[in-house]
N, C-alpha and C positions, 0 to 999 in steps of 0.2 A: 415452856422450856423447864427442864429439870432444875431443881435447886442446886446451889453450889455444894451443899453437903452431900447430896446424892452423887453428883459428878465426882467429887473427891473420893467418895467410897468406891466408885467404879474404877477410877484411876489406880487406887491402891490395890484393888483386886486384880486388875490386868497386870500391874507391875509384878505382883507375886507370881502370877502364872508365867510371866515372861522369864523370871528368874529360874523357875522350874524347867521350862523348855530349853533355856540356854544351858543349864547344867546337864540335861539329858543329851543335848546335842554334843557337848564336849565329851561326855562319857562314851557315846556311840562312836565319835570320831577316833578316840583313843583305842577302843576295842576293835574298830574296823581295821586299823592298820595291822594289828596282830592277826586278825582273822584272814585278811588278804594274804599275808605272808604264809600262813598255814595252808591256804588253798593252793597257792602257787608251789609250795614245798612238796606237795604230794605228786606233782606231775613227773619229776625225774624218777621217782620210785616206780610209778605206774609204767613209764616208758621203759625202764630197765626190765621189769617183769615181762612186758610185751616183747622186748628184744630177746630175752631168754626163751620164751615160748616159740618165737619164730626160729630161733637157732635149733631148738629141739626138733621142730617140724622139718626143717631143712636137712638135718643130719640123722634122722631116724628113718630107716627104710620101712619098717613095719608100721601098720596103722596105729595111731594114737587115739584111744577112745576114753571118754569120760561121761558120766551121767549129765554133767553140766553142759555138754556139747550137743546133747540129743535134741534134734529138731523133729517136731511132730505137729500134726494138724492142731491148730489152736481152737479149742473149744471153751476154755476158761482162762481168764487172765487175772493176774494179781497186780494191783497197783500199789506202789509204795509212795504215798504222798507226803512230802517233807515240807512242813510249814513252820509257823512261829508259835511260841508259847504266849507271847505278849502282844499287845496292840500298840497303838501310837506309832505306826510305821507306814503311814500313808496308804497307798493302794497295794501294798505288798501282798497281803492275804487275799484281797478281792481279785487281783490279777491271777494269782495262782489257782484260786478256785474257779475262775472263769475258764482257764486253760483245761483244768481237769474235767469239769462238768461238760465242756464242749467235746471232750474225747469220748465220754461215756453216755452222751445225750441219747444216742440212737441204739444203745446196747441194752439187751434184756438183762434184768438184775441177776439172773442165774448164770450169766456168762462171765461174771467178773467178781472179784472180792477186793476189799480195800483195807490197807494197813496205813495208819496215819502216824506222823511224827509231829508233835506240837498240839497245844490245846486249841488253837484257833481253827485249824482245818477240822479237828474232831467235832468241835461245837457247830461249825458251819454245816458240815455234812449230816451230822446226827439230827440237827434241827430240821433239815430238809428231807428226812426220811431215808437217807442212805444207810444201809446196814454195814457196820464196821467189824472186821475180823479181829484186829488188834489195834491198840492205841498206846503210843509211847509219848511221854511228856517229861518236861523238866530239863532238857538239854539242847533245845533247838539252837540257841546262840552260843553254846559251849560244848559242841560235840567232841567225843574222844574216839580213839580207835576201837575201844571196847564196845562202844555203842554200835559202831559199824560192823564189828564182828558178830554181835548178837543179831542184828538185823539181817546180815548176809546169811548166817546159819539158819535163821527162821525161814527166809525166802527160799534158800537152796533146798531145805528139807521138804517144803511144800512142792517144789518143782520135781525133786527126785522121786517123791512118793506118788507123783502123778496127780496130785490134787489140782495143780494148775499146769498149763502148757507154755506159758511165758510169764515173765515178770518185767514190769515197766516201772521205772522210777520217775515220778513227776516232781520236779523241784525248780528252783529259780537260779538260773546261771548268772554269776556275777561278772560284769564287764567293768563297771566303775561305780563310784558312789552315786552317780546320777543315772546309771543305766543298768537295769537288771531285766532278764527275760525269762519267763516261765518256759520250761523245757521238759519234754518227755523222752526218756532214753530207755531202750530195751536192754536189760542186763542179763536176762536168761531167756533162751539158751545163750551161752557165751559164743560169740562169733568165732569160728575156727580160725586160729592165727594163720595168716598167709605170709609167705616169704616175700619181702620187698627186695626186688633185684637192684634197686637204686641205693640200698644201704651199703656203706663201705664195708670192706672185708673185716672180719673180727680181728682185733689186735691180739687176742689170746685164744688158745684152744681150750674149750671147756671140757672138763671131765666130770661126769655126773655119777654120783654114788647114792644109792647102790646101782641105779641105772637111769637112763633118760625117761623111761616111762613113769618110774616112781616119782621123779622130780616133777614131771609134767602134771601128775595127779595132785601133787601138793601145791604147785604154783597156781593152778586154776582157781581153787577156792580163795587163795590170797589175792589173786587178781580181782575177783568179785568183791572182796572186802575193800580193796583200795578204791574201786569204782564207786561203791556206796559211800565210803568215807569222804571221797572227793565231793560227792553230791551233797553230803551233810555240811561240809565246809563251805561249798559254794552258796548253799542256802543260808548259812549263818552270816557270811559276809554280805549277802544280799539284804538280809533282814536288818543288819546294822547300818548298811548304806542307806536303805529306805528310811530307817528311823532318823538317821542324821539329817537327811534331806527334809523330812517332814518337820523335825524340830527346828531346823533353820528357817523354814517357811513360817512356822508358828511364831518364832521369836521376832521375825521381821514384821509379821502382821500385828503382833502385839505392840511393837514400836509405833506403827502407823496409827493403831487405835489409840494409844496413849497421846500421840500428837493431836489427833482429832478431839479427844476428850479435853485435853488441856486448852485447846482453842475454844471449845464450848464453855469451859469453866471461866475463862477470861471474859468471854462475852456476857455470861450470866453475872459475873462479879461486876463488870462495868455497868450492866443494866441495873443492878441493885443499887450501885453507888449513884447513878444518874437519877434513879427514882427517889432516893433519899434526899438528894440535893433539890429536886423539884418540890418535894414535900416541905423542906425547910424554907425555900423561897416562897412557896405558896402561903405557908404559915406566917412569914414575915410580912408579906403584902396584906394579909388579912388583919394584922394588928395596926396598920397605918390608918 
């Protein structure tokens, strides 16, 4: 059995770790609330853009064309993999990488290219021999619309130039702090908006200036930016949720370990006291 001094040192060490994990849990919980609000806040904006696109399609007789709508035979795919910059988030990164590697497992290397967001997916894929086209770091848990705009422009330009025939975003969709699911979503080519007959009639008549085609060509890139921005926000909320759950589990495990160590300490202390009493009694009997 370890000495009481060693056990006390271990208890002190585990207690310090518990304080760190508890603080990280509280920080993640506070930031998760804001991240979740942001992720939900982008939906009305995306829905409104989609509604406007549908309205233009329904009320424009001539065909509406855009390079972002062009469908062609898929010979090369670009994957935008959105992960985390930091660890200590349980299985967040490993589940995302399992999803992505499962998608490209049977594909030849020359048929796809990879752009990563976050230090963890970059390290994971580079270590396993995947060739990365671009790597973005430093904003996985604090994405802004400017980050989404930069990524959307980069991926759209590759698509328009014919370097790739489709763009797929691989990220983790946020459902709750305890449930996140890795997801793959095709963002280019953008699916041509279809008029939903079940939608209620427009309350207002739209007047597009200079014309509907011009507005359509402007809204499509913005729609792409919003889709990617929402994926960034979903991934950020998922990362914080996974980290909060992992730190909660770590804090609880530390409490259990402290209880076990305290029990061992008491047993060791009791054994030491019993041994001292035995030695004193033995010495007293020897003097008689």
